[in-house]
mmCIF file of the N, C-alpha and C atoms, coordinates in Angstrom:
data_MODEL
# 
_entry.id   MODEL 
# 
loop_
_atom_site.group_PDB 
_atom_site.id 
_atom_site.type_symbol 
_atom_site.label_atom_id 
_atom_site.label_alt_id 
_atom_site.label_comp_id 
_atom_site.label_asym_id 
_atom_site.label_entity_id 
_atom_site.label_seq_id 
_atom_site.pdbx_PDB_ins_code 
_atom_site.Cartn_x 
_atom_site.Cartn_y 
_atom_site.Cartn_z 
_atom_site.occupancy 
_atom_site.B_iso_or_equiv 
_atom_site.pdbx_formal_charge 
_atom_site.auth_seq_id 
_atom_site.auth_comp_id 
_atom_site.auth_asym_id 
_atom_site.auth_atom_id 
_atom_site.pdbx_PDB_model_num 
ATOM 1   N N  . MET A 1 1  ? 15.716  9.057   6.886   1.00 0.00 ? 1  MET A N  1 
ATOM 2   C CA . MET A 1 1  ? 15.959  9.806   5.686   1.00 0.00 ? 1  MET A CA 1 
ATOM 3   C C  . MET A 1 1  ? 15.190  11.132  5.721   1.00 0.00 ? 1  MET A C  1 
ATOM 4   N N  . ALA A 1 2  ? 13.968  11.110  6.249   1.00 0.00 ? 2  ALA A N  1 
ATOM 5   C CA . ALA A 1 2  ? 13.190  12.346  6.341   1.00 0.00 ? 2  ALA A CA 1 
ATOM 6   C C  . ALA A 1 2  ? 13.913  13.377  7.205   1.00 0.00 ? 2  ALA A C  1 
ATOM 7   N N  . LEU A 1 3  ? 14.525  12.926  8.290   1.00 0.00 ? 3  LEU A N  1 
ATOM 8   C CA . LEU A 1 3  ? 15.274  13.854  9.137   1.00 0.00 ? 3  LEU A CA 1 
ATOM 9   C C  . LEU A 1 3  ? 16.465  14.442  8.389   1.00 0.00 ? 3  LEU A C  1 
ATOM 10  N N  . GLU A 1 4  ? 17.127  13.639  7.605   1.00 0.00 ? 4  GLU A N  1 
ATOM 11  C CA . GLU A 1 4  ? 18.298  14.093  6.852   1.00 0.00 ? 4  GLU A CA 1 
ATOM 12  C C  . GLU A 1 4  ? 17.933  15.185  5.846   1.00 0.00 ? 4  GLU A C  1 
ATOM 13  N N  . PHE A 1 5  ? 16.725  15.132  5.294   1.00 0.00 ? 5  PHE A N  1 
ATOM 14  C CA . PHE A 1 5  ? 16.318  16.087  4.272   1.00 0.00 ? 5  PHE A CA 1 
ATOM 15  C C  . PHE A 1 5  ? 15.327  17.131  4.775   1.00 0.00 ? 5  PHE A C  1 
ATOM 16  N N  . THR A 1 6  ? 15.194  17.271  6.090   1.00 0.00 ? 6  THR A N  1 
ATOM 17  C CA . THR A 1 6  ? 14.245  18.228  6.648   1.00 0.00 ? 6  THR A CA 1 
ATOM 18  C C  . THR A 1 6  ? 14.546  19.656  6.215   1.00 0.00 ? 6  THR A C  1 
ATOM 19  N N  . GLY A 1 7  ? 15.788  20.011  6.095   1.00 0.00 ? 7  GLY A N  1 
ATOM 20  C CA . GLY A 1 7  ? 16.177  21.379  5.734   1.00 0.00 ? 7  GLY A CA 1 
ATOM 21  C C  . GLY A 1 7  ? 16.151  21.659  4.243   1.00 0.00 ? 7  GLY A C  1 
ATOM 22  N N  . THR A 1 8  ? 15.615  20.753  3.455   1.00 0.00 ? 8  THR A N  1 
ATOM 23  C CA . THR A 1 8  ? 15.559  20.934  2.002   1.00 0.00 ? 8  THR A CA 1 
ATOM 24  C C  . THR A 1 8  ? 14.099  20.916  1.545   1.00 0.00 ? 8  THR A C  1 
ATOM 25  N N  . PRO A 1 9  ? 13.845  21.320  0.312   1.00 0.00 ? 9  PRO A N  1 
ATOM 26  C CA . PRO A 1 9  ? 12.461  21.243  -0.186  1.00 0.00 ? 9  PRO A CA 1 
ATOM 27  C C  . PRO A 1 9  ? 12.005  19.815  -0.516  1.00 0.00 ? 9  PRO A C  1 
ATOM 28  N N  . LEU A 1 10 ? 12.927  18.875  -0.517  1.00 0.00 ? 10 LEU A N  1 
ATOM 29  C CA . LEU A 1 10 ? 12.587  17.485  -0.831  1.00 0.00 ? 10 LEU A CA 1 
ATOM 30  C C  . LEU A 1 10 ? 11.745  16.890  0.292   1.00 0.00 ? 10 LEU A C  1 
ATOM 31  N N  . ARG A 1 11 ? 10.661  16.209  -0.074  1.00 0.00 ? 11 ARG A N  1 
ATOM 32  C CA . ARG A 1 11 ? 9.806   15.550  0.911   1.00 0.00 ? 11 ARG A CA 1 
ATOM 33  C C  . ARG A 1 11 ? 10.043  14.048  0.839   1.00 0.00 ? 11 ARG A C  1 
ATOM 34  N N  . ILE A 1 12 ? 10.158  13.414  1.993   1.00 0.00 ? 12 ILE A N  1 
ATOM 35  C CA . ILE A 1 12 ? 10.393  11.979  2.088   1.00 0.00 ? 12 ILE A CA 1 
ATOM 36  C C  . ILE A 1 12 ? 9.206   11.341  2.801   1.00 0.00 ? 12 ILE A C  1 
ATOM 37  N N  . ASP A 1 13 ? 8.530   10.453  2.110   1.00 0.00 ? 13 ASP A N  1 
ATOM 38  C CA . ASP A 1 13 ? 7.417   9.712   2.688   1.00 0.00 ? 13 ASP A CA 1 
ATOM 39  C C  . ASP A 1 13 ? 7.515   8.270   2.204   1.00 0.00 ? 13 ASP A C  1 
ATOM 40  N N  . ALA A 1 14 ? 6.775   7.380   2.830   1.00 0.00 ? 14 ALA A N  1 
ATOM 41  C CA . ALA A 1 14 ? 6.777   5.971   2.433   1.00 0.00 ? 14 ALA A CA 1 
ATOM 42  C C  . ALA A 1 14 ? 5.347   5.524   2.163   1.00 0.00 ? 14 ALA A C  1 
ATOM 43  N N  . VAL A 1 15 ? 5.188   4.733   1.111   1.00 0.00 ? 15 VAL A N  1 
ATOM 44  C CA . VAL A 1 15 ? 3.904   4.125   0.785   1.00 0.00 ? 15 VAL A CA 1 
ATOM 45  C C  . VAL A 1 15 ? 4.087   2.617   0.893   1.00 0.00 ? 15 VAL A C  1 
ATOM 46  N N  . CYS A 1 16 ? 3.276   1.986   1.736   1.00 0.00 ? 16 CYS A N  1 
ATOM 47  C CA . CYS A 1 16 ? 3.355   0.546   1.976   1.00 0.00 ? 16 CYS A CA 1 
ATOM 48  C C  . CYS A 1 16 ? 2.084   -0.102  1.436   1.00 0.00 ? 16 CYS A C  1 
ATOM 49  N N  . PRO A 1 17 ? 2.130   -0.604  0.195   1.00 0.00 ? 17 PRO A N  1 
ATOM 50  C CA . PRO A 1 17 ? 0.919   -1.163  -0.403  1.00 0.00 ? 17 PRO A CA 1 
ATOM 51  C C  . PRO A 1 17 ? 0.596   -2.552  0.114   1.00 0.00 ? 17 PRO A C  1 
ATOM 52  N N  . GLY A 1 18 ? -0.688  -2.830  0.149   1.00 0.00 ? 18 GLY A N  1 
ATOM 53  C CA . GLY A 1 18 ? -1.167  -4.158  0.508   1.00 0.00 ? 18 GLY A CA 1 
ATOM 54  C C  . GLY A 1 18 ? -1.497  -4.957  -0.738  1.00 0.00 ? 18 GLY A C  1 
ATOM 55  N N  . GLY A 1 19 ? -2.344  -5.956  -0.612  1.00 0.00 ? 19 GLY A N  1 
ATOM 56  C CA . GLY A 1 19 ? -2.674  -6.840  -1.722  1.00 0.00 ? 19 GLY A CA 1 
ATOM 57  C C  . GLY A 1 19 ? -3.435  -6.143  -2.835  1.00 0.00 ? 19 GLY A C  1 
ATOM 58  N N  . MET A 1 20 ? -2.960  -6.345  -4.054  1.00 0.00 ? 20 MET A N  1 
ATOM 59  C CA . MET A 1 20 ? -3.571  -5.723  -5.223  1.00 0.00 ? 20 MET A CA 1 
ATOM 60  C C  . MET A 1 20 ? -3.872  -6.769  -6.282  1.00 0.00 ? 20 MET A C  1 
ATOM 61  N N  . MET A 1 21 ? -4.834  -6.436  -7.132  1.00 0.00 ? 21 MET A N  1 
ATOM 62  C CA . MET A 1 21 ? -5.176  -7.290  -8.258  1.00 0.00 ? 21 MET A CA 1 
ATOM 63  C C  . MET A 1 21 ? -4.143  -7.089  -9.366  1.00 0.00 ? 21 MET A C  1 
ATOM 64  N N  . THR A 1 22 ? -3.102  -7.901  -9.337  1.00 0.00 ? 22 THR A N  1 
ATOM 65  C CA . THR A 1 22 ? -2.062  -7.866  -10.359 1.00 0.00 ? 22 THR A CA 1 
ATOM 66  C C  . THR A 1 22 ? -2.045  -9.228  -11.052 1.00 0.00 ? 22 THR A C  1 
ATOM 67  N N  . PRO A 1 23 ? -1.355  -9.346  -12.186 1.00 0.00 ? 23 PRO A N  1 
ATOM 68  C CA . PRO A 1 23 ? -1.275  -10.662 -12.838 1.00 0.00 ? 23 PRO A CA 1 
ATOM 69  C C  . PRO A 1 23 ? -0.745  -11.759 -11.913 1.00 0.00 ? 23 PRO A C  1 
ATOM 70  N N  . GLN A 1 24 ? 0.150   -11.408 -11.008 1.00 0.00 ? 24 GLN A N  1 
ATOM 71  C CA . GLN A 1 24 ? 0.681   -12.399 -10.071 1.00 0.00 ? 24 GLN A CA 1 
ATOM 72  C C  . GLN A 1 24 ? -0.438  -12.988 -9.224  1.00 0.00 ? 24 GLN A C  1 
ATOM 73  N N  . VAL A 1 25 ? -1.390  -12.172 -8.836  1.00 0.00 ? 25 VAL A N  1 
ATOM 74  C CA . VAL A 1 25 ? -2.505  -12.629 -7.990  1.00 0.00 ? 25 VAL A CA 1 
ATOM 75  C C  . VAL A 1 25 ? -3.576  -13.314 -8.830  1.00 0.00 ? 25 VAL A C  1 
ATOM 76  N N  . THR A 1 26 ? -3.938  -12.707 -9.946  1.00 0.00 ? 26 THR A N  1 
ATOM 77  C CA . THR A 1 26 ? -5.040  -13.257 -10.742 1.00 0.00 ? 26 THR A CA 1 
ATOM 78  C C  . THR A 1 26 ? -4.673  -14.580 -11.398 1.00 0.00 ? 26 THR A C  1 
ATOM 79  N N  . ASN A 1 27 ? -3.390  -14.840 -11.594 1.00 0.00 ? 27 ASN A N  1 
ATOM 80  C CA . ASN A 1 27 ? -2.951  -16.102 -12.208 1.00 0.00 ? 27 ASN A CA 1 
ATOM 81  C C  . ASN A 1 27 ? -2.553  -17.155 -11.180 1.00 0.00 ? 27 ASN A C  1 
ATOM 82  N N  . PHE A 1 28 ? -2.714  -16.836 -9.892  1.00 0.00 ? 28 PHE A N  1 
ATOM 83  C CA . PHE A 1 28 ? -2.300  -17.746 -8.819  1.00 0.00 ? 28 PHE A CA 1 
ATOM 84  C C  . PHE A 1 28 ? -3.368  -18.809 -8.585  1.00 0.00 ? 28 PHE A C  1 
ATOM 85  N N  . THR A 1 29 ? -2.934  -20.021 -8.351  1.00 0.00 ? 29 THR A N  1 
ATOM 86  C CA . THR A 1 29 ? -3.851  -21.090 -7.949  1.00 0.00 ? 29 THR A CA 1 
ATOM 87  C C  . THR A 1 29 ? -3.327  -21.706 -6.651  1.00 0.00 ? 29 THR A C  1 
ATOM 88  N N  . PHE A 1 30 ? -4.239  -22.030 -5.769  1.00 0.00 ? 30 PHE A N  1 
ATOM 89  C CA . PHE A 1 30 ? -3.863  -22.644 -4.501  1.00 0.00 ? 30 PHE A CA 1 
ATOM 90  C C  . PHE A 1 30 ? -3.599  -24.133 -4.707  1.00 0.00 ? 30 PHE A C  1 
ATOM 91  N N  . PRO A 1 31 ? -2.646  -24.674 -3.970  1.00 0.00 ? 31 PRO A N  1 
ATOM 92  C CA . PRO A 1 31 ? -2.413  -26.121 -4.055  1.00 0.00 ? 31 PRO A CA 1 
ATOM 93  C C  . PRO A 1 31 ? -3.563  -26.894 -3.403  1.00 0.00 ? 31 PRO A C  1 
ATOM 94  N N  . ASP A 1 32 ? -3.695  -28.131 -3.753  1.00 0.00 ? 32 ASP A N  1 
ATOM 95  C CA . ASP A 1 32 ? -4.718  -28.991 -3.145  1.00 0.00 ? 32 ASP A CA 1 
ATOM 96  C C  . ASP A 1 32 ? -4.505  -29.075 -1.638  1.00 0.00 ? 32 ASP A C  1 
ATOM 97  N N  . GLY A 1 33 ? -5.598  -29.058 -0.896  1.00 0.00 ? 33 GLY A N  1 
ATOM 98  C CA . GLY A 1 33 ? -5.526  -29.237 0.546   1.00 0.00 ? 33 GLY A CA 1 
ATOM 99  C C  . GLY A 1 33 ? -5.145  -27.995 1.328   1.00 0.00 ? 33 GLY A C  1 
ATOM 100 N N  . VAL A 1 34 ? -5.145  -26.822 0.689   1.00 0.00 ? 34 VAL A N  1 
ATOM 101 C CA . VAL A 1 34 ? -4.765  -25.605 1.405   1.00 0.00 ? 34 VAL A CA 1 
ATOM 102 C C  . VAL A 1 34 ? -5.812  -25.295 2.488   1.00 0.00 ? 34 VAL A C  1 
ATOM 103 N N  . ASP A 1 35 ? -5.352  -24.762 3.595   1.00 0.00 ? 35 ASP A N  1 
ATOM 104 C CA . ASP A 1 35 ? -6.211  -24.381 4.708   1.00 0.00 ? 35 ASP A CA 1 
ATOM 105 C C  . ASP A 1 35 ? -6.723  -22.956 4.449   1.00 0.00 ? 35 ASP A C  1 
ATOM 106 N N  . PHE A 1 36 ? -7.925  -22.826 3.855   1.00 0.00 ? 36 PHE A N  1 
ATOM 107 C CA . PHE A 1 36 ? -8.457  -21.515 3.503   1.00 0.00 ? 36 PHE A CA 1 
ATOM 108 C C  . PHE A 1 36 ? -8.747  -20.655 4.724   1.00 0.00 ? 36 PHE A C  1 
ATOM 109 N N  . ASP A 1 37 ? -9.060  -21.255 5.870   1.00 0.00 ? 37 ASP A N  1 
ATOM 110 C CA . ASP A 1 37 ? -9.253  -20.466 7.085   1.00 0.00 ? 37 ASP A CA 1 
ATOM 111 C C  . ASP A 1 37 ? -7.964  -19.750 7.453   1.00 0.00 ? 37 ASP A C  1 
ATOM 112 N N  . LEU A 1 38 ? -6.852  -20.423 7.304   1.00 0.00 ? 38 LEU A N  1 
ATOM 113 C CA . LEU A 1 38 ? -5.551  -19.818 7.585   1.00 0.00 ? 38 LEU A CA 1 
ATOM 114 C C  . LEU A 1 38 ? -5.235  -18.730 6.557   1.00 0.00 ? 38 LEU A C  1 
ATOM 115 N N  . VAL A 1 39 ? -5.519  -18.987 5.300   1.00 0.00 ? 39 VAL A N  1 
ATOM 116 C CA . VAL A 1 39 ? -5.292  -17.986 4.243   1.00 0.00 ? 39 VAL A CA 1 
ATOM 117 C C  . VAL A 1 39 ? -6.113  -16.730 4.531   1.00 0.00 ? 39 VAL A C  1 
ATOM 118 N N  . MET A 1 40 ? -7.358  -16.893 4.887   1.00 0.00 ? 40 MET A N  1 
ATOM 119 C CA . MET A 1 40 ? -8.237  -15.750 5.101   1.00 0.00 ? 40 MET A CA 1 
ATOM 120 C C  . MET A 1 40 ? -7.856  -14.927 6.323   1.00 0.00 ? 40 MET A C  1 
ATOM 121 N N  . LYS A 1 41 ? -7.119  -15.503 7.263   1.00 0.00 ? 41 LYS A N  1 
ATOM 122 C CA . LYS A 1 41 ? -6.648  -14.739 8.420   1.00 0.00 ? 41 LYS A CA 1 
ATOM 123 C C  . LYS A 1 41 ? -5.670  -13.649 8.002   1.00 0.00 ? 41 LYS A C  1 
ATOM 124 N N  . SER A 1 42 ? -4.999  -13.840 6.873   1.00 0.00 ? 42 SER A N  1 
ATOM 125 C CA . SER A 1 42 ? -4.044  -12.832 6.421   1.00 0.00 ? 42 SER A CA 1 
ATOM 126 C C  . SER A 1 42 ? -4.610  -11.950 5.318   1.00 0.00 ? 42 SER A C  1 
ATOM 127 N N  . ALA A 1 43 ? -5.868  -12.162 4.934   1.00 0.00 ? 43 ALA A N  1 
ATOM 128 C CA . ALA A 1 43 ? -6.497  -11.373 3.873   1.00 0.00 ? 43 ALA A CA 1 
ATOM 129 C C  . ALA A 1 43 ? -7.149  -10.124 4.456   1.00 0.00 ? 43 ALA A C  1 
ATOM 130 N N  . SER A 1 44 ? -7.218  -9.088  3.658   1.00 0.00 ? 44 SER A N  1 
ATOM 131 C CA . SER A 1 44 ? -7.907  -7.872  4.075   1.00 0.00 ? 44 SER A CA 1 
ATOM 132 C C  . SER A 1 44 ? -9.409  -8.124  4.073   1.00 0.00 ? 44 SER A C  1 
ATOM 133 N N  . PRO A 1 45 ? -10.112 -7.684  5.099   1.00 0.00 ? 45 PRO A N  1 
ATOM 134 C CA . PRO A 1 45 ? -11.560 -7.890  5.127   1.00 0.00 ? 45 PRO A CA 1 
ATOM 135 C C  . PRO A 1 45 ? -12.277 -7.122  4.020   1.00 0.00 ? 45 PRO A C  1 
ATOM 136 N N  . ARG A 1 46 ? -11.625 -6.143  3.436   1.00 0.00 ? 46 ARG A N  1 
ATOM 137 C CA . ARG A 1 46 ? -12.230 -5.354  2.358   1.00 0.00 ? 46 ARG A CA 1 
ATOM 138 C C  . ARG A 1 46 ? -11.816 -5.850  0.979   1.00 0.00 ? 46 ARG A C  1 
ATOM 139 N N  . GLY A 1 47 ? -11.012 -6.904  0.932   1.00 0.00 ? 47 GLY A N  1 
ATOM 140 C CA . GLY A 1 47 ? -10.601 -7.462  -0.354  1.00 0.00 ? 47 GLY A CA 1 
ATOM 141 C C  . GLY A 1 47 ? -9.359  -6.803  -0.927  1.00 0.00 ? 47 GLY A C  1 
ATOM 142 N N  . LEU A 1 48 ? -9.051  -7.193  -2.151  1.00 0.00 ? 48 LEU A N  1 
ATOM 143 C CA . LEU A 1 48 ? -7.868  -6.674  -2.828  1.00 0.00 ? 48 LEU A CA 1 
ATOM 144 C C  . LEU A 1 48 ? -8.167  -5.336  -3.496  1.00 0.00 ? 48 LEU A C  1 
ATOM 145 N N  . MET A 1 49 ? -7.126  -4.545  -3.662  1.00 0.00 ? 49 MET A N  1 
ATOM 146 C CA . MET A 1 49 ? -7.243  -3.246  -4.308  1.00 0.00 ? 49 MET A CA 1 
ATOM 147 C C  . MET A 1 49 ? -6.818  -3.361  -5.767  1.00 0.00 ? 49 MET A C  1 
ATOM 148 N N  . GLU A 1 50 ? -7.032  -2.292  -6.493  1.00 0.00 ? 50 GLU A N  1 
ATOM 149 C CA . GLU A 1 50 ? -6.492  -2.156  -7.836  1.00 0.00 ? 50 GLU A CA 1 
ATOM 150 C C  . GLU A 1 50 ? -5.181  -1.373  -7.729  1.00 0.00 ? 50 GLU A C  1 
ATOM 151 N N  . PRO A 1 51 ? -4.207  -1.628  -8.605  1.00 0.00 ? 51 PRO A N  1 
ATOM 152 C CA . PRO A 1 51 ? -2.951  -0.862  -8.563  1.00 0.00 ? 51 PRO A CA 1 
ATOM 153 C C  . PRO A 1 51 ? -3.178  0.649   -8.633  1.00 0.00 ? 51 PRO A C  1 
ATOM 154 N N  . GLU A 1 52 ? -4.237  1.075   -9.302  1.00 0.00 ? 52 GLU A N  1 
ATOM 155 C CA . GLU A 1 52 ? -4.538  2.502   -9.411  1.00 0.00 ? 52 GLU A CA 1 
ATOM 156 C C  . GLU A 1 52 ? -4.809  3.139   -8.049  1.00 0.00 ? 52 GLU A C  1 
ATOM 157 N N  . ASP A 1 53 ? -5.308  2.345   -7.096  1.00 0.00 ? 53 ASP A N  1 
ATOM 158 C CA . ASP A 1 53 ? -5.550  2.866   -5.754  1.00 0.00 ? 53 ASP A CA 1 
ATOM 159 C C  . ASP A 1 53 ? -4.249  3.311   -5.097  1.00 0.00 ? 53 ASP A C  1 
ATOM 160 N N  . VAL A 1 54 ? -3.201  2.552   -5.276  1.00 0.00 ? 54 VAL A N  1 
ATOM 161 C CA . VAL A 1 54 ? -1.891  2.914   -4.724  1.00 0.00 ? 54 VAL A CA 1 
ATOM 162 C C  . VAL A 1 54 ? -1.309  4.078   -5.523  1.00 0.00 ? 54 VAL A C  1 
ATOM 163 N N  . ALA A 1 55 ? -1.459  4.037   -6.841  1.00 0.00 ? 55 ALA A N  1 
ATOM 164 C CA . ALA A 1 55 ? -0.945  5.112   -7.690  1.00 0.00 ? 55 ALA A CA 1 
ATOM 165 C C  . ALA A 1 55 ? -1.562  6.458   -7.329  1.00 0.00 ? 55 ALA A C  1 
ATOM 166 N N  . LYS A 1 56 ? -2.831  6.470   -6.976  1.00 0.00 ? 56 LYS A N  1 
ATOM 167 C CA . LYS A 1 56 ? -3.493  7.722   -6.580  1.00 0.00 ? 56 LYS A CA 1 
ATOM 168 C C  . LYS A 1 56 ? -2.875  8.290   -5.309  1.00 0.00 ? 56 LYS A C  1 
ATOM 169 N N  . THR A 1 57 ? -2.511  7.421   -4.391  1.00 0.00 ? 57 THR A N  1 
ATOM 170 C CA . THR A 1 57 ? -1.863  7.886   -3.156  1.00 0.00 ? 57 THR A CA 1 
ATOM 171 C C  . THR A 1 57 ? -0.494  8.477   -3.464  1.00 0.00 ? 57 THR A C  1 
ATOM 172 N N  . VAL A 1 58 ? 0.266   7.798   -4.310  1.00 0.00 ? 58 VAL A N  1 
ATOM 173 C CA . VAL A 1 58 ? 1.591   8.302   -4.694  1.00 0.00 ? 58 VAL A CA 1 
ATOM 174 C C  . VAL A 1 58 ? 1.450   9.640   -5.417  1.00 0.00 ? 58 VAL A C  1 
ATOM 175 N N  . ALA A 1 59 ? 0.475   9.749   -6.326  1.00 0.00 ? 59 ALA A N  1 
ATOM 176 C CA . ALA A 1 59 ? 0.260   11.006  -7.048  1.00 0.00 ? 59 ALA A CA 1 
ATOM 177 C C  . ALA A 1 59 ? -0.099  12.136  -6.082  1.00 0.00 ? 59 ALA A C  1 
ATOM 178 N N  . PHE A 1 60 ? -0.944  11.828  -5.089  1.00 0.00 ? 60 PHE A N  1 
ATOM 179 C CA . PHE A 1 60 ? -1.282  12.849  -4.092  1.00 0.00 ? 60 PHE A CA 1 
ATOM 180 C C  . PHE A 1 60 ? -0.047  13.300  -3.333  1.00 0.00 ? 60 PHE A C  1 
ATOM 181 N N  . LEU A 1 61 ? 0.754   12.358  -2.861  1.00 0.00 ? 61 LEU A N  1 
ATOM 182 C CA . LEU A 1 61 ? 1.941   12.714  -2.078  1.00 0.00 ? 61 LEU A CA 1 
ATOM 183 C C  . LEU A 1 61 ? 2.952   13.512  -2.908  1.00 0.00 ? 61 LEU A C  1 
ATOM 184 N N  . ALA A 1 62 ? 2.967   13.307  -4.211  1.00 0.00 ? 62 ALA A N  1 
ATOM 185 C CA . ALA A 1 62 ? 3.873   14.041  -5.091  1.00 0.00 ? 62 ALA A CA 1 
ATOM 186 C C  . ALA A 1 62 ? 3.321   15.412  -5.476  1.00 0.00 ? 62 ALA A C  1 
ATOM 187 N N  . SER A 1 63 ? 2.052   15.652  -5.173  1.00 0.00 ? 63 SER A N  1 
ATOM 188 C CA . SER A 1 63 ? 1.413   16.901  -5.590  1.00 0.00 ? 63 SER A CA 1 
ATOM 189 C C  . SER A 1 63 ? 1.654   18.026  -4.577  1.00 0.00 ? 63 SER A C  1 
ATOM 190 N N  . ASP A 1 64 ? 1.356   19.241  -5.021  1.00 0.00 ? 64 ASP A N  1 
ATOM 191 C CA . ASP A 1 64 ? 1.440   20.399  -4.129  1.00 0.00 ? 64 ASP A CA 1 
ATOM 192 C C  . ASP A 1 64 ? 0.423   20.323  -2.991  1.00 0.00 ? 64 ASP A C  1 
ATOM 193 N N  . ASP A 1 65 ? -0.658  19.561  -3.179  1.00 0.00 ? 65 ASP A N  1 
ATOM 194 C CA . ASP A 1 65 ? -1.655  19.409  -2.118  1.00 0.00 ? 65 ASP A CA 1 
ATOM 195 C C  . ASP A 1 65 ? -1.080  18.724  -0.884  1.00 0.00 ? 65 ASP A C  1 
ATOM 196 N N  . ALA A 1 66 ? 0.024   18.007  -1.038  1.00 0.00 ? 66 ALA A N  1 
ATOM 197 C CA . ALA A 1 66 ? 0.658   17.300  0.080   1.00 0.00 ? 66 ALA A CA 1 
ATOM 198 C C  . ALA A 1 66 ? 1.934   18.005  0.532   1.00 0.00 ? 66 ALA A C  1 
ATOM 199 N N  . SER A 1 67 ? 2.030   19.289  0.260   1.00 0.00 ? 67 SER A N  1 
ATOM 200 C CA . SER A 1 67 ? 3.278   20.009  0.553   1.00 0.00 ? 67 SER A CA 1 
ATOM 201 C C  . SER A 1 67 ? 3.644   20.026  2.033   1.00 0.00 ? 67 SER A C  1 
ATOM 202 N N  . ALA A 1 68 ? 2.702   19.822  2.920   1.00 0.00 ? 68 ALA A N  1 
ATOM 203 C CA . ALA A 1 68 ? 2.987   19.825  4.360   1.00 0.00 ? 68 ALA A CA 1 
ATOM 204 C C  . ALA A 1 68 ? 3.248   18.424  4.904   1.00 0.00 ? 68 ALA A C  1 
ATOM 205 N N  . ILE A 1 69 ? 3.256   17.431  4.038   1.00 0.00 ? 69 ILE A N  1 
ATOM 206 C CA . ILE A 1 69 ? 3.477   16.049  4.483   1.00 0.00 ? 69 ILE A CA 1 
ATOM 207 C C  . ILE A 1 69 ? 4.945   15.691  4.259   1.00 0.00 ? 69 ILE A C  1 
ATOM 208 N N  . HIS A 1 70 ? 5.613   15.318  5.337   1.00 0.00 ? 70 HIS A N  1 
ATOM 209 C CA . HIS A 1 70 ? 7.035   14.949  5.268   1.00 0.00 ? 70 HIS A CA 1 
ATOM 210 C C  . HIS A 1 70 ? 7.318   13.961  6.398   1.00 0.00 ? 70 HIS A C  1 
ATOM 211 N N  . GLY A 1 71 ? 7.912   12.833  6.055   1.00 0.00 ? 71 GLY A N  1 
ATOM 212 C CA . GLY A 1 71 ? 8.261   11.840  7.065   1.00 0.00 ? 71 GLY A CA 1 
ATOM 213 C C  . GLY A 1 71 ? 7.105   10.929  7.448   1.00 0.00 ? 71 GLY A C  1 
ATOM 214 N N  . ALA A 1 72 ? 6.087   10.850  6.600   1.00 0.00 ? 72 ALA A N  1 
ATOM 215 C CA . ALA A 1 72 ? 4.906   10.034  6.909   1.00 0.00 ? 72 ALA A CA 1 
ATOM 216 C C  . ALA A 1 72 ? 5.007   8.652   6.262   1.00 0.00 ? 72 ALA A C  1 
ATOM 217 N N  . VAL A 1 73 ? 4.335   7.707   6.870   1.00 0.00 ? 73 VAL A N  1 
ATOM 218 C CA . VAL A 1 73 ? 4.243   6.351   6.331   1.00 0.00 ? 73 VAL A CA 1 
ATOM 219 C C  . VAL A 1 73 ? 2.763   6.069   6.079   1.00 0.00 ? 73 VAL A C  1 
ATOM 220 N N  . TYR A 1 74 ? 2.446   5.763   4.832   1.00 0.00 ? 74 TYR A N  1 
ATOM 221 C CA . TYR A 1 74 ? 1.058   5.489   4.455   1.00 0.00 ? 74 TYR A CA 1 
ATOM 222 C C  . TYR A 1 74 ? 0.884   4.006   4.157   1.00 0.00 ? 74 TYR A C  1 
ATOM 223 N N  . ALA A 1 75 ? 0.026   3.360   4.916   1.00 0.00 ? 75 ALA A N  1 
ATOM 224 C CA . ALA A 1 75 ? -0.335  1.967   4.645   1.00 0.00 ? 75 ALA A CA 1 
ATOM 225 C C  . ALA A 1 75 ? -1.539  2.013   3.710   1.00 0.00 ? 75 ALA A C  1 
ATOM 226 N N  . VAL A 1 76 ? -1.305  1.699   2.447   1.00 0.00 ? 76 VAL A N  1 
ATOM 227 C CA . VAL A 1 76 ? -2.385  1.669   1.450   1.00 0.00 ? 76 VAL A CA 1 
ATOM 228 C C  . VAL A 1 76 ? -2.718  0.207   1.270   1.00 0.00 ? 76 VAL A C  1 
ATOM 229 N N  . ASP A 1 77 ? -3.589  -0.296  2.145   1.00 0.00 ? 77 ASP A N  1 
ATOM 230 C CA . ASP A 1 77 ? -3.791  -1.735  2.239   1.00 0.00 ? 77 ASP A CA 1 
ATOM 231 C C  . ASP A 1 77 ? -5.259  -2.144  2.395   1.00 0.00 ? 77 ASP A C  1 
ATOM 232 N N  . ASN A 1 78 ? -6.161  -1.213  2.063   1.00 0.00 ? 78 ASN A N  1 
ATOM 233 C CA . ASN A 1 78 ? -7.583  -1.495  2.133   1.00 0.00 ? 78 ASN A CA 1 
ATOM 234 C C  . ASN A 1 78 ? -8.032  -1.869  3.553   1.00 0.00 ? 78 ASN A C  1 
ATOM 235 N N  . GLY A 1 79 ? -7.374  -1.285  4.544   1.00 0.00 ? 79 GLY A N  1 
ATOM 236 C CA . GLY A 1 79 ? -7.780  -1.480  5.930   1.00 0.00 ? 79 GLY A CA 1 
ATOM 237 C C  . GLY A 1 79 ? -7.141  -2.657  6.643   1.00 0.00 ? 79 GLY A C  1 
ATOM 238 N N  . LYS A 1 80 ? -6.204  -3.345  6.022   1.00 0.00 ? 80 LYS A N  1 
ATOM 239 C CA . LYS A 1 80 ? -5.605  -4.537  6.631   1.00 0.00 ? 80 LYS A CA 1 
ATOM 240 C C  . LYS A 1 80 ? -4.933  -4.231  7.966   1.00 0.00 ? 80 LYS A C  1 
ATOM 241 N N  . MET A 1 81 ? -4.218  -3.123  8.049   1.00 0.00 ? 81 MET A N  1 
ATOM 242 C CA . MET A 1 81 ? -3.506  -2.787  9.289   1.00 0.00 ? 81 MET A CA 1 
ATOM 243 C C  . MET A 1 81 ? -4.449  -2.316  10.381  1.00 0.00 ? 81 MET A C  1 
ATOM 244 N N  . ALA A 1 82 ? -5.680  -1.962  10.009  1.00 0.00 ? 82 ALA A N  1 
ATOM 245 C CA . ALA A 1 82 ? -6.643  -1.509  11.016  1.00 0.00 ? 82 ALA A CA 1 
ATOM 246 C C  . ALA A 1 82 ? -6.956  -2.666  11.923  1.00 0.00 ? 82 ALA A C  1 
# 
């Protein structure tokens, strides 16, 4: 899509959020007997983010400060992909 809109002023970027503190997460309970070692293998070592952390990235990408950014993919995941 970024290639399709390269000749226009429209900027195309992607934001890929990781785990956030939302009602879905805060109201979740694990079933009895869950393997927490296995669960923690998929958790971010820095913990969960707040939704505002992702919103700040989106606001930056929508701002004039990001005018040179086009076709980028941002993993906003508190370091999980690292």
